[in-house]
C-alpha positions in Angstrom: -0.2 0.0 -0.8 2.8 2.2 0.9 4.6 2.0 -2.0 2.1 2.7 -4.4 2.2 6.0 -3.5 5.7 6.3 -4.5 5.6 7.5 -8.1 8.3 6.3 -10.7 11.1 8.4 -9.0 11.3 6.4 -5.9 10.0 3.2 -7.3 12.8 2.8 -9.6 15.2 2.1 -6.7 13.4 -1.0 -5.7 13.0 -2.6 -9.5 13.4 -6.0 -10.1 17.1 -7.2 -11.3 16.7 -8.5 -14.7 20.0 -9.7 -16.8 20.2 -6.3 -18.3 20.4 -4.7 -15.2 23.3 -7.0 -13.5 26.4 -4.6 -14.4 24.1 -2.5 -11.7 25.6 -4.8 -9.1 29.0 -4.3 -7.7 31.3 -5.5 -5.5 32.0 -2.5 -2.9 34.2 -2.6 0.3 32.7 -2.0 3.5 34.5 0.5 4.5 33.4 2.5 1.5 29.7 2.1 2.5 28.4 4.9 4.9 25.2 4.5 6.8 22.0 6.5 5.5 22.1 10.1 7.3 18.1 9.8 7.3 17.7 6.8 8.6 14.8 6.5 10.7 15.4 3.6 12.3 18.0 4.3 15.4 17.6 0.6 17.2 19.3 -2.6 15.9 18.6 -5.3 18.1 21.5 -7.6 18.6 19.6 -10.6 17.8 18.5 -9.7 14.9 21.8 -9.1 13.4 23.7 -12.3 14.9 20.3 -14.0 13.2 21.0 -12.1 9.8 24.5 -13.4 10.3 23.5 -16.9 10.6 21.4 -16.7 7.3 24.8 -15.2 5.6 27.1 -17.7 6.5 24.4 -20.6 5.6 23.0 -19.3 2.5 25.1 -16.5 1.6 23.6 -13.0 0.5 20.3 -13.8 -1.5 19.5 -9.9 -2.3 22.2 -7.1 -2.3 22.1 -3.9 -0.5 21.3 -0.7 -2.0 23.6 2.3 -2.1 24.0 5.8 -4.6 27.1 7.4 -5.3 28.2 10.6 -3.8 31.4 13.0 -4.1 32.9 13.9 -0.8 35.8 16.3 -0.3 36.7 15.6 -4.4 36.7 11.5 -3.3 33.5 9.2 -4.2 31.8 7.3 -1.3 28.6 5.4 -0.7 25.6 5.8 1.2 23.6 2.9 2.2 20.2 3.5 0.9 18.3 0.0 2.2 19.8 -2.4 3.8 21.8 -1.8 6.8 21.0 -5.3 8.5 22.5 -7.4 6.2 25.4 -4.4 5.8 25.9 -4.9 10.1 25.7 -8.6 9.8 28.2 -8.9 6.8 30.6 -6.5 9.2 30.2 -8.6 11.9 31.7 -11.8 10.0 34.2 -9.8 9.1 33.5 -9.4 5.7 35.6 -6.9 3.2 33.0 -6.6 0.7 29.7 -6.7 -0.5 27.2 -7.2 -3.6 25.3 -3.7 -3.5 22.8 -2.0 -6.4 24.4 1.4 -7.4 21.3 3.6 -8.0 20.4 7.5 -7.9 18.8 9.5 -5.4 18.7 13.0 -3.8 18.3 13.7 0.2 14.7 13.6 0.0 14.7 10.5 -1.8 16.9 8.9 1.1 15.1 9.6 3.7 11.6 8.4 1.9 12.9 5.1 1.1 14.3 4.2 4.1 10.9 5.1 6.0 9.0 3.3 3.4 11.4 0.2 3.4 11.1 -0.2 7.1 7.5 0.5 6.9 7.0 -2.2 4.4 8.5 -4.9 7.1 7.0 -3.2 10.2 10.8 -2.7 11.2 10.3 0.8 12.9 8.8 1.5 16.5 6.2 4.0 16.9 8.6 6.5 17.5 11.0 5.9 14.5 8.2 6.0 12.5 6.8 9.4 14.1 10.7 11.3 14.2 10.7 10.0 10.1 7.0 11.4 9.7 8.6 14.4 11.7 11.7 14.8 9.8 9.7 14.7 6.3 7.6 17.4 7.6 9.9 19.9 8.6 12.7 19.4 6.0 11.1 19.0 3.1 7.6 21.5 4.0 4.9 18.6 3.8 1.8 19.0 5.6 0.4 16.3 7.4 -2.2 15.8 4.0 0.6 16.0 1.8 2.7 13.1 3.5 -0.3 11.0 4.3 -1.3 11.3 0.2 2.5 10.3 -0.7 2.3 7.8 1.6 -0.5 6.1 0.8 -1.7 6.5 4.5 -4.7 8.3 6.4 -4.4 11.5 7.8 -5.3 10.4 10.8 -2.9 7.8 11.0 -0.1 10.2 10.5 -1.1 13.1 13.1 -1.4 9.7 15.8 2.1 8.7 15.3 3.1 12.4 15.5 1.3 13.1 18.6 3.0 10.2 20.0 6.1 12.6 20.3 3.9 15.2 22.2 4.0 12.7 25.4 6.6 12.9 28.5 10.1 12.1 27.3 9.9 9.5 29.7 6.9 7.8 28.5 8.3 8.0 24.4 11.6 6.1 25.3 9.6 3.3 26.8 8.0 3.2 23.6 11.3 3.1 21.6 12.2 0.6 23.7 8.9 -1.6 23.1 8.2 -1.7 26.8 4.6 0.2 26.1 2.7 -0.4 23.0 1.4 2.7 20.2 -2.3 1.1 21.9 -1.1 2.5 25.7 0.3 5.6 23.9 -3.1 6.4 22.5 -4.9 5.9 25.7 -2.3 8.1 27.8 -2.8 10.6 25.3 -6.2 11.0 26.4 -5.2 11.8 29.6 -4.0 15.7 30.0 -1.8 15.6 33.2 1.6 14.9 32.1 2.3 13.6 35.9 -0.8 11.3 35.8 0.5 10.2 32.3 3.8 8.8 33.9 2.6 7.7 36.7 0.2 5.3 34.4 3.3 4.3 32.4 4.7 3.1 35.6 1.9 1.2 36.4 1.5 -0.4 32.8 5.5 -1.8 33.5 5.2 -3.2 37.1 1.4 -4.6 36.2 2.2 -5.5 32.9 -1.3 -3.9 31.9 -3.1 -4.6 28.7 -4.5 -1.5 26.9 -8.0 -2.7 28.1 -6.6 -2.7 31.6 -5.6 0.7 31.3 -8.6 2.3 29.8 -10.1 0.4 32.8 -7.9 2.0 35.6 -8.1 5.3 33.7 -11.9 4.8 34.0 -11.7 4.5 37.4 -9.7 7.0 38.6 -11.8 9.3 36.9 -15.1 8.1 38.6 -13.4 9.0 42.0 -12.3 12.4 41.3 -14.1 14.9 44.1 -17.1 16.2 42.0 -17.4 20.2 42.7 -19.6 21.5 45.2 -21.0 23.7 41.8 -22.1 20.7 40.9 -23.5 19.1 43.7 -25.8 22.2 44.4 -27.0 21.9 40.7 -28.1 18.3 41.4 -30.0 19.3 44.2 -31.8 22.1 42.3 -31.9 19.5 39.0 -33.9 16.9 41.2 -36.3 19.2 42.5 -37.0 20.9 39.2 -37.4 17.7 37.7 -39.1 16.0 40.5 -36.7 12.3 40.1 -33.3 11.5 41.1 -30.7 12.9 38.9 -27.3 11.4 39.2 -23.8 13.1 38.9 -20.5 11.7 37.8 -17.2 12.8 36.9 -15.8 12.3 33.8 -12.0 13.8 33.2 -12.4 17.6 33.2 -16.7 17.5 32.6 -19.3 16.8 35.1 -22.5 14.7 33.6 -25.9 15.1 34.8 -28.1 11.8 34.2 -31.7 11.3 34.6 -32.9 7.8 33.8 -36.1 7.4 32.5 -38.0 3.7 32.4 -40.8 3.8 29.9 -42.8 6.5 27.8 -45.1 7.9 30.2 -42.4 8.9 32.2 -40.8 10.6 29.4 -43.9 12.1 28.5 -44.0 13.5 32.5 -40.3 14.5 32.0 -41.4 16.8 29.2 -44.5 18.3 30.7 -41.7 19.2 33.8 -39.6 21.0 31.6 -41.6 22.9 29.5 -43.2 24.2 32.9 -40.0 25.4 34.1 -39.6 27.0 30.6 -43.1 28.7 31.0 -42.1 30.0 34.1 -38.9 31.5 32.9 -40.4 33.1 29.9 -43.0 34.5 31.9 -40.8 36.0 34.6 -38.3 37.1 32.0 -41.4 39.1 30.4 -42.4 40.4 33.8 -39.1 42.4 34.4 -39.0 43.5 31.1 
């Protein structure tokens, strides 16, 4: 899905290698290849590199890495576009050279390609995705709408990832480490107080809470919140006016008044009560005028 929004310029970097393109596969010294400066992925787990190294030993390199050639200080160097795990695994095995496909790309393509490749393989954690999105927006002056359209995503998806970066840094770090999921993050974003967010973050980890557990915990905390005195007085006034019990509850920064009606007859009586008080108010206002 993501790749369909890239257009021919970026699609060409991932075209299949036919016989006519074999001359583009080069053996390049590992020391001449530099990491992609726009690589959104920051965490490469050691076990992943070990697994890849074992695969290289047993089966060889089944898919070459992709690089571009750049000039730096009068000398040529290669920038890695995709295949960083393969590159790191080969380096850990002491390889001197690695098969690589030579392509051409600008700075925007480098960032976008690294982001798209990892998104397609589900390699990025939510923070890396959000930071990649943010970098595209800031460096290339894209709106969320433009970014979403270009990557073939919904704008709301892009917005939800970017909102993760607004959480306290301690929580962002836990998400990056995989200790808290994106689902947890979405629920925490609904809590406005940062100290409360941090307290809930500790509970998530200590109690190994699921997203549903977190939602229930927040609901419990909100139901226990103190109802302000003005709302208690309002409840009494409404009960007298409507001649029926009125329940009161606290939901985040709002107070909710609830009237229960069991049948149509009660509802008709309820409407009459409201109409009667409206008539009194209008008469009173008219007299004052």
